[in-house]
py3Dmol code that shows the C-alpha trace and the ligand (Angstrom):
import py3Dmol

protein = """\
ATOM      1  CA  MET A   1       5.304 -35.182  70.520  1.00  0.00           C
ATOM      2  CA  ILE A   2       2.294 -35.914  68.338  1.00  0.00           C
ATOM      3  CA  PHE A   3       3.146 -35.306  64.701  1.00  0.00           C
ATOM      4  CA  ARG A   4      -0.292 -36.247  63.334  1.00  0.00           C
ATOM      5  CA  THR A   5      -3.237 -33.961  64.162  1.00  0.00           C
ATOM      6  CA  PRO A   6      -5.585 -35.801  66.580  1.00  0.00           C
ATOM      7  CA  PHE A   7      -8.714 -36.899  64.656  1.00  0.00           C
ATOM      8  CA  ILE A   8     -11.020 -35.039  67.054  1.00  0.00           C
ATOM      9  CA  LEU A   9      -9.877 -31.588  65.890  1.00  0.00           C
ATOM     10  CA  PRO A  10     -11.224 -31.858  62.321  1.00  0.00           C
ATOM     11  CA  LEU A  11     -14.500 -33.082  63.827  1.00  0.00           C
ATOM     12  CA  LEU A  12     -14.688 -30.073  66.148  1.00  0.00           C
ATOM     13  CA  TYR A  13     -13.675 -27.623  63.418  1.00  0.00           C
ATOM     14  CA  PRO A  14     -15.056 -29.081  60.170  1.00  0.00           C
ATOM     15  CA  LYS A  15     -14.963 -25.712  58.362  1.00  0.00           C
ATOM     16  CA  LEU A  16     -11.190 -25.576  58.609  1.00  0.00           C
ATOM     17  CA  ILE A  17      -9.060 -27.508  56.142  1.00  0.00           C
ATOM     18  CA  TRP A  18      -6.886 -30.171  57.748  1.00  0.00           C
ATOM     19  CA  ARG A  19      -6.099 -32.489  54.861  1.00  0.00           C
ATOM     20  CA  ILE A  20      -7.102 -32.923  51.208  1.00  0.00           C
ATOM     21  CA  PRO A  21      -8.887 -36.276  50.814  1.00  0.00           C
ATOM     22  CA  THR A  22      -7.404 -38.036  47.779  1.00  0.00           C
ATOM     23  CA  SER A  23      -6.601 -41.527  46.566  1.00  0.00           C
ATOM     24  CA  GLU A  24      -3.568 -40.206  44.715  1.00  0.00           C
ATOM     25  CA  ASP A  25      -0.045 -40.099  46.087  1.00  0.00           C
ATOM     26  CA  ILE A  26       0.023 -36.362  46.669  1.00  0.00           C
ATOM     27  CA  ILE A  27       1.506 -34.403  49.588  1.00  0.00           C
ATOM     28  CA  TYR A  28       0.781 -30.732  50.286  1.00  0.00           C
ATOM     29  CA  LEU A  29       3.862 -29.123  51.793  1.00  0.00           C
ATOM     30  CA  THR A  30       3.379 -25.785  53.544  1.00  0.00           C
ATOM     31  CA  PHE A  31       5.985 -23.349  54.889  1.00  0.00           C
ATOM     32  CA  ASP A  32       5.119 -20.802  57.564  1.00  0.00           C
ATOM     33  CA  ASP A  33       6.655 -17.555  58.842  1.00  0.00           C
ATOM     34  CA  GLY A  34       8.824 -16.453  55.888  1.00  0.00           C
ATOM     35  CA  PRO A  35       9.947 -15.057  53.634  1.00  0.00           C
ATOM     36  CA  VAL A  36      13.449 -14.490  55.032  1.00  0.00           C
ATOM     37  CA  PRO A  37      16.870 -14.600  53.338  1.00  0.00           C
ATOM     38  CA  GLY A  38      18.519 -17.980  53.860  1.00  0.00           C
ATOM     39  CA  PRO A  39      15.783 -20.382  54.962  1.00  0.00           C
ATOM     40  CA  THR A  40      13.304 -19.386  52.236  1.00  0.00           C
ATOM     41  CA  ASP A  41      16.024 -19.500  49.553  1.00  0.00           C
ATOM     42  CA  PHE A  42      16.987 -22.955  50.788  1.00  0.00           C
ATOM     43  CA  VAL A  43      13.386 -24.188  50.610  1.00  0.00           C
ATOM     44  CA  LEU A  44      12.921 -22.824  47.065  1.00  0.00           C
ATOM     45  CA  GLU A  45      16.105 -24.549  45.919  1.00  0.00           C
ATOM     46  CA  GLN A  46      15.049 -27.888  47.376  1.00  0.00           C
ATOM     47  CA  LEU A  47      11.539 -27.690  45.929  1.00  0.00           C
ATOM     48  CA  ASP A  48      12.994 -26.909  42.515  1.00  0.00           C
ATOM     49  CA  LYS A  49      15.404 -29.823  42.764  1.00  0.00           C
ATOM     50  CA  PHE A  50      12.533 -32.260  43.386  1.00  0.00           C
ATOM     51  CA  ASN A  51      10.128 -30.577  40.975  1.00  0.00           C
ATOM     52  CA  ALA A  52       7.814 -29.940  43.917  1.00  0.00           C
ATOM     53  CA  LYS A  53       5.204 -27.236  44.419  1.00  0.00           C
ATOM     54  CA  ALA A  54       4.227 -25.953  47.852  1.00  0.00           C
ATOM     55  CA  THR A  55       2.292 -23.259  49.712  1.00  0.00           C
ATOM     56  CA  PHE A  56       3.932 -20.465  51.726  1.00  0.00           C
ATOM     57  CA  PHE A  57       2.000 -18.833  54.572  1.00  0.00           C
ATOM     58  CA  CYS A  58       3.829 -15.521  54.794  1.00  0.00           C
ATOM     59  CA  ILE A  59       4.054 -12.931  57.543  1.00  0.00           C
ATOM     60  CA  GLY A  60       3.193  -9.555  55.993  1.00  0.00           C
ATOM     61  CA  ASN A  61       6.088  -7.722  57.634  1.00  0.00           C
ATOM     62  CA  ASN A  62       8.540 -10.263  56.242  1.00  0.00           C
ATOM     63  CA  VAL A  63       7.059  -9.767  52.777  1.00  0.00           C
ATOM     64  CA  ILE A  64       7.649  -6.006  53.070  1.00  0.00           C
ATOM     65  CA  GLN A  65      11.264  -6.561  54.117  1.00  0.00           C
ATOM     66  CA  ASN A  66      11.993  -9.279  51.578  1.00  0.00           C
ATOM     67  CA  GLU A  67       9.885  -8.445  48.596  1.00  0.00           C
ATOM     68  CA  SER A  68      12.236  -9.988  46.036  1.00  0.00           C
ATOM     69  CA  ILE A  69      12.123 -13.361  47.810  1.00  0.00           C
ATOM     70  CA  PHE A  70       8.338 -13.157  47.961  1.00  0.00           C
ATOM     71  CA  ARG A  71       8.252 -12.487  44.217  1.00  0.00           C
ATOM     72  CA  LYS A  72      10.511 -15.476  43.635  1.00  0.00           C
ATOM     73  CA  ILE A  73       8.084 -17.740  45.521  1.00  0.00           C
ATOM     74  CA  VAL A  74       5.222 -16.651  43.257  1.00  0.00           C
ATOM     75  CA  GLU A  75       7.308 -16.764  40.054  1.00  0.00           C
ATOM     76  CA  GLN A  76       8.371 -20.324  40.775  1.00  0.00           C
ATOM     77  CA  GLY A  77       4.716 -21.362  40.765  1.00  0.00           C
ATOM     78  CA  HIS A  78       4.065 -21.850  44.463  1.00  0.00           C
ATOM     79  CA  ALA A  79       0.901 -20.739  46.218  1.00  0.00           C
ATOM     80  CA  VAL A  80       0.978 -18.097  48.954  1.00  0.00           C
ATOM     81  CA  GLY A  81      -1.290 -17.538  51.919  1.00  0.00           C
ATOM     82  CA  ASN A  82      -1.950 -14.929  54.598  1.00  0.00           C
ATOM     83  CA  HIS A  83      -0.330 -15.557  58.024  1.00  0.00           C
ATOM     84  CA  THR A  84      -1.187 -12.092  59.454  1.00  0.00           C
ATOM     85  CA  GLN A  85       0.994  -8.987  59.262  1.00  0.00           C
ATOM     86  CA  ASN A  86       2.640  -9.448  62.689  1.00  0.00           C
ATOM     87  CA  HIS A  87       2.158 -13.147  63.506  1.00  0.00           C
ATOM     88  CA  LYS A  88      -0.751 -12.547  65.885  1.00  0.00           C
ATOM     89  CA  LYS A  89      -2.014 -15.219  68.221  1.00  0.00           C
ATOM     90  CA  GLY A  90      -5.816 -15.416  67.886  1.00  0.00           C
ATOM     91  CA  TRP A  91      -6.373 -16.386  71.512  1.00  0.00           C
ATOM     92  CA  GLY A  92      -5.824 -13.294  73.633  1.00  0.00           C
ATOM     93  CA  THR A  93      -6.011 -10.834  70.736  1.00  0.00           C
ATOM     94  CA  PRO A  94      -9.235  -8.775  70.452  1.00  0.00           C
ATOM     95  CA  ASN A  95     -11.186  -9.692  67.323  1.00  0.00           C
ATOM     96  CA  ASP A  96     -10.983  -6.276  65.659  1.00  0.00           C
ATOM     97  CA  GLU A  97      -7.218  -6.110  66.200  1.00  0.00           C
ATOM     98  CA  TYR A  98      -6.851  -9.640  64.806  1.00  0.00           C
ATOM     99  CA  LEU A  99      -8.973  -8.931  61.749  1.00  0.00           C
ATOM    100  CA  ASN A 100      -7.055  -5.694  61.066  1.00  0.00           C
ATOM    101  CA  ASP A 101      -3.788  -7.609  61.119  1.00  0.00           C
ATOM    102  CA  VAL A 102      -5.174 -10.110  58.605  1.00  0.00           C
ATOM    103  CA  ILE A 103      -6.351  -7.254  56.374  1.00  0.00           C
ATOM    104  CA  ALA A 104      -2.941  -5.537  56.614  1.00  0.00           C
ATOM    105  CA  CYS A 105      -1.268  -8.750  55.470  1.00  0.00           C
ATOM    106  CA  GLN A 106      -3.808  -9.073  52.683  1.00  0.00           C
ATOM    107  CA  LYS A 107      -2.937  -5.574  51.442  1.00  0.00           C
ATOM    108  CA  THR A 108       0.763  -6.403  51.548  1.00  0.00           C
ATOM    109  CA  MET A 109       0.442  -9.696  49.695  1.00  0.00           C
ATOM    110  CA  LYS A 110      -2.322  -8.662  47.292  1.00  0.00           C
ATOM    111  CA  ALA A 111      -4.613 -11.479  46.238  1.00  0.00           C
ATOM    112  CA  THR A 112      -4.794 -14.645  48.248  1.00  0.00           C
ATOM    113  CA  THR A 113      -7.785 -16.427  49.709  1.00  0.00           C
ATOM    114  CA  LEU A 114      -5.758 -18.814  51.850  1.00  0.00           C
ATOM    115  CA  PHE A 115      -5.223 -18.089  55.530  1.00  0.00           C
ATOM    116  CA  ARG A 116      -3.409 -19.917  58.296  1.00  0.00           C
ATOM    117  CA  PRO A 117      -3.723 -18.708  61.896  1.00  0.00           C
ATOM    118  CA  PRO A 118      -0.329 -18.282  63.628  1.00  0.00           C
ATOM    119  CA  TYR A 119       0.248 -21.000  66.263  1.00  0.00           C
ATOM    120  CA  GLY A 120      -2.970 -22.618  65.036  1.00  0.00           C
ATOM    121  CA  ARG A 121      -4.724 -20.509  67.662  1.00  0.00           C
ATOM    122  CA  ILE A 122      -7.971 -18.976  66.460  1.00  0.00           C
ATOM    123  CA  ARG A 123     -11.300 -18.405  68.183  1.00  0.00           C
ATOM    124  CA  ARG A 124     -14.606 -19.485  66.673  1.00  0.00           C
ATOM    125  CA  SER A 125     -15.744 -15.855  66.471  1.00  0.00           C
ATOM    126  CA  GLN A 126     -12.578 -15.038  64.485  1.00  0.00           C
ATOM    127  CA  ILE A 127     -13.182 -17.971  62.143  1.00  0.00           C
ATOM    128  CA  LYS A 128     -16.629 -16.521  61.481  1.00  0.00           C
ATOM    129  CA  GLN A 129     -15.157 -13.121  60.598  1.00  0.00           C
ATOM    130  CA  LEU A 130     -12.794 -14.741  58.089  1.00  0.00           C
ATOM    131  CA  ASP A 131     -15.399 -16.654  56.108  1.00  0.00           C
ATOM    132  CA  ASN A 132     -14.132 -15.175  52.838  1.00  0.00           C
ATOM    133  CA  TYR A 133     -10.902 -17.145  53.382  1.00  0.00           C
ATOM    134  CA  LYS A 134     -10.070 -20.827  53.173  1.00  0.00           C
ATOM    135  CA  ILE A 135      -8.536 -21.456  56.582  1.00  0.00           C
ATOM    136  CA  VAL A 136      -5.812 -24.044  56.207  1.00  0.00           C
ATOM    137  CA  MET A 137      -4.633 -25.995  59.260  1.00  0.00           C
ATOM    138  CA  TRP A 138      -2.555 -29.179  58.949  1.00  0.00           C
ATOM    139  CA  ASP A 139      -2.495 -32.933  59.193  1.00  0.00           C
ATOM    140  CA  VAL A 140       1.212 -33.211  60.046  1.00  0.00           C
ATOM    141  CA  LEU A 141       3.377 -30.857  62.120  1.00  0.00           C
ATOM    142  CA  SER A 142       7.168 -31.210  61.846  1.00  0.00           C
ATOM    143  CA  TYR A 143       8.109 -29.382  65.084  1.00  0.00           C
ATOM    144  CA  ASP A 144      11.133 -28.134  63.129  1.00  0.00           C
ATOM    145  CA  TYR A 145      11.015 -24.904  65.217  1.00  0.00           C
ATOM    146  CA  SER A 146      11.230 -26.703  68.564  1.00  0.00           C
ATOM    147  CA  ASN A 147      14.400 -26.647  70.656  1.00  0.00           C
ATOM    148  CA  ALA A 148      13.284 -29.945  72.164  1.00  0.00           C
ATOM    149  CA  MET A 149      13.374 -31.602  68.741  1.00  0.00           C
ATOM    150  CA  ASN A 150      16.467 -33.054  67.169  1.00  0.00           C
ATOM    151  CA  ARG A 151      16.789 -33.298  63.415  1.00  0.00           C
ATOM    152  CA  ASP A 152      16.526 -37.085  63.144  1.00  0.00           C
ATOM    153  CA  ARG A 153      13.398 -37.300  65.314  1.00  0.00           C
ATOM    154  CA  CYS A 154      11.922 -34.457  63.279  1.00  0.00           C
ATOM    155  CA  LEU A 155      12.566 -36.323  60.026  1.00  0.00           C
ATOM    156  CA  GLN A 156      11.383 -39.731  61.249  1.00  0.00           C
ATOM    157  CA  GLY A 157       8.286 -38.275  62.937  1.00  0.00           C
ATOM    158  CA  VAL A 158       7.164 -36.362  59.906  1.00  0.00           C
ATOM    159  CA  ILE A 159       7.775 -39.277  57.538  1.00  0.00           C
ATOM    160  CA  LYS A 160       5.765 -41.654  59.729  1.00  0.00           C
ATOM    161  CA  ALA A 161       2.828 -39.271  60.134  1.00  0.00           C
ATOM    162  CA  THR A 162       2.471 -38.313  56.447  1.00  0.00           C
ATOM    163  CA  ARG A 163      -0.139 -40.032  54.271  1.00  0.00           C
ATOM    164  CA  LYS A 164      -1.922 -39.387  50.943  1.00  0.00           C
ATOM    165  CA  GLY A 165      -3.357 -35.865  50.949  1.00  0.00           C
ATOM    166  CA  SER A 166      -1.495 -34.761  54.072  1.00  0.00           C
ATOM    167  CA  ILE A 167      -0.973 -31.045  54.624  1.00  0.00           C
ATOM    168  CA  VAL A 168       2.503 -30.911  56.207  1.00  0.00           C
ATOM    169  CA  VAL A 169       3.946 -27.905  58.072  1.00  0.00           C
ATOM    170  CA  PHE A 170       7.573 -26.854  57.956  1.00  0.00           C
ATOM    171  CA  HIS A 171       8.890 -23.343  58.700  1.00  0.00           C
ATOM    172  CA  ASP A 172      11.120 -21.162  56.521  1.00  0.00           C
ATOM    173  CA  SER A 173      12.378 -19.336  59.618  1.00  0.00           C
ATOM    174  CA  TYR A 174      15.687 -18.964  61.477  1.00  0.00           C
ATOM    175  CA  LYS A 175      14.270 -20.766  64.482  1.00  0.00           C
ATOM    176  CA  ALA A 176      13.500 -23.855  62.402  1.00  0.00           C
ATOM    177  CA  GLU A 177      16.565 -23.679  60.176  1.00  0.00           C
ATOM    178  CA  LYS A 178      18.657 -26.320  61.931  1.00  0.00           C
ATOM    179  CA  ASN A 179      15.983 -29.043  61.801  1.00  0.00           C
ATOM    180  CA  MET A 180      14.289 -27.964  58.581  1.00  0.00           C
ATOM    181  CA  THR A 181      17.432 -27.862  56.418  1.00  0.00           C
ATOM    182  CA  TYR A 182      18.156 -31.423  57.524  1.00  0.00           C
ATOM    183  CA  ALA A 183      14.651 -32.892  57.382  1.00  0.00           C
ATOM    184  CA  LEU A 184      13.189 -31.261  54.267  1.00  0.00           C
ATOM    185  CA  PRO A 185      15.583 -32.605  51.580  1.00  0.00           C
ATOM    186  CA  ARG A 186      15.396 -36.096  53.099  1.00  0.00           C
ATOM    187  CA  PHE A 187      11.611 -35.914  53.332  1.00  0.00           C
ATOM    188  CA  LEU A 188      11.378 -34.847  49.674  1.00  0.00           C
ATOM    189  CA  ASP A 189      13.771 -37.612  48.652  1.00  0.00           C
ATOM    190  CA  HIS A 190      11.943 -40.305  50.646  1.00  0.00           C
ATOM    191  CA  PHE A 191       8.509 -39.580  49.206  1.00  0.00           C
ATOM    192  CA  THR A 192       9.768 -38.895  45.675  1.00  0.00           C
ATOM    193  CA  GLN A 193      11.367 -42.340  45.682  1.00  0.00           C
ATOM    194  CA  ASN A 194       8.021 -43.768  46.799  1.00  0.00           C
ATOM    195  CA  GLY A 195       6.228 -42.205  43.839  1.00  0.00           C
ATOM    196  CA  TYR A 196       4.644 -39.231  45.589  1.00  0.00           C
ATOM    197  CA  LYS A 197       4.103 -35.826  44.038  1.00  0.00           C
ATOM    198  CA  PHE A 198       4.122 -32.491  45.853  1.00  0.00           C
ATOM    199  CA  GLU A 199       1.469 -29.962  44.947  1.00  0.00           C
ATOM    200  CA  SER A 200       0.497 -26.489  46.098  1.00  0.00           C
ATOM    201  CA  LEU A 201      -2.927 -25.555  47.437  1.00  0.00           C
ATOM    202  CA  SER A 202      -3.587 -23.227  44.485  1.00  0.00           C
ATOM    203  CA  GLU A 203      -6.572 -25.276  43.371  1.00  0.00           C
ATOM    204  CA  LEU A 204      -8.155 -24.698  46.749  1.00  0.00           C
ATOM    205  CA  GLU A 205      -7.560 -21.003  46.212  1.00  0.00           C
ATOM    206  CA  GLU A 206      -9.247 -21.038  42.809  1.00  0.00           C
ATOM    207  CA  ASN A 207     -12.328 -22.713  44.240  1.00  0.00           C
ATOM    208  CA  ALA A 208     -12.748 -20.158  46.999  1.00  0.00           C
TER     209      ALA A 208
END
"""
ligand_1 = """\
1
ZN
Zn 3.563 -18.986 62.149
"""
view = py3Dmol.view(width=600, height=400)
view.addModel(protein, "pdb")
view.setStyle({"model": 0}, {"cartoon": {"style": "trace"}})
view.addModel(ligand_1, "xyz")
view.setStyle({"model": 1}, {"stick": {}})
view.zoomTo()
view.show()
């Protein structure tokens, strides 16, 4: 499995955000597919413990069902982004249906200008329709959701692939829980001990 995004993708899709170029020791953690009771609470606890800020790309329907957890994310100073209302895959979904699902999520979450396409699958014509959003992809994928991944490989892979300015993807979901609850605290501990800080993408949002 390739943890680091192949360099060709940012060249093919330069308008999308893959990494934040910086000379500082900063990592941008992102969590997709929440909020849900359990995994999201775990993530918030760990971030608090390490004084880390992160960005949560939420599914609108999960926000509706777990509004108090969503509020907790915002109150604790993390950034939030749109991940569609129903976790739509851009490829194979008609553009108007896709856009409507993004708008529905936007209405649920209120203000955010950050968007991440579910599965990383989005067509160029859909990117064009979403030009009022900052579309955030990633530099490092943890594969925490994968049945083929074990927790130690997940941790080692994500540590090796992460560099200054990396945007790293974990999932606050039930599917990822087994690997994520193992890898995340150890990842935070490893990079904290090496002098890294963890920041949210809120600045990106402000500059939209
Ligand atoms: Zn997702």
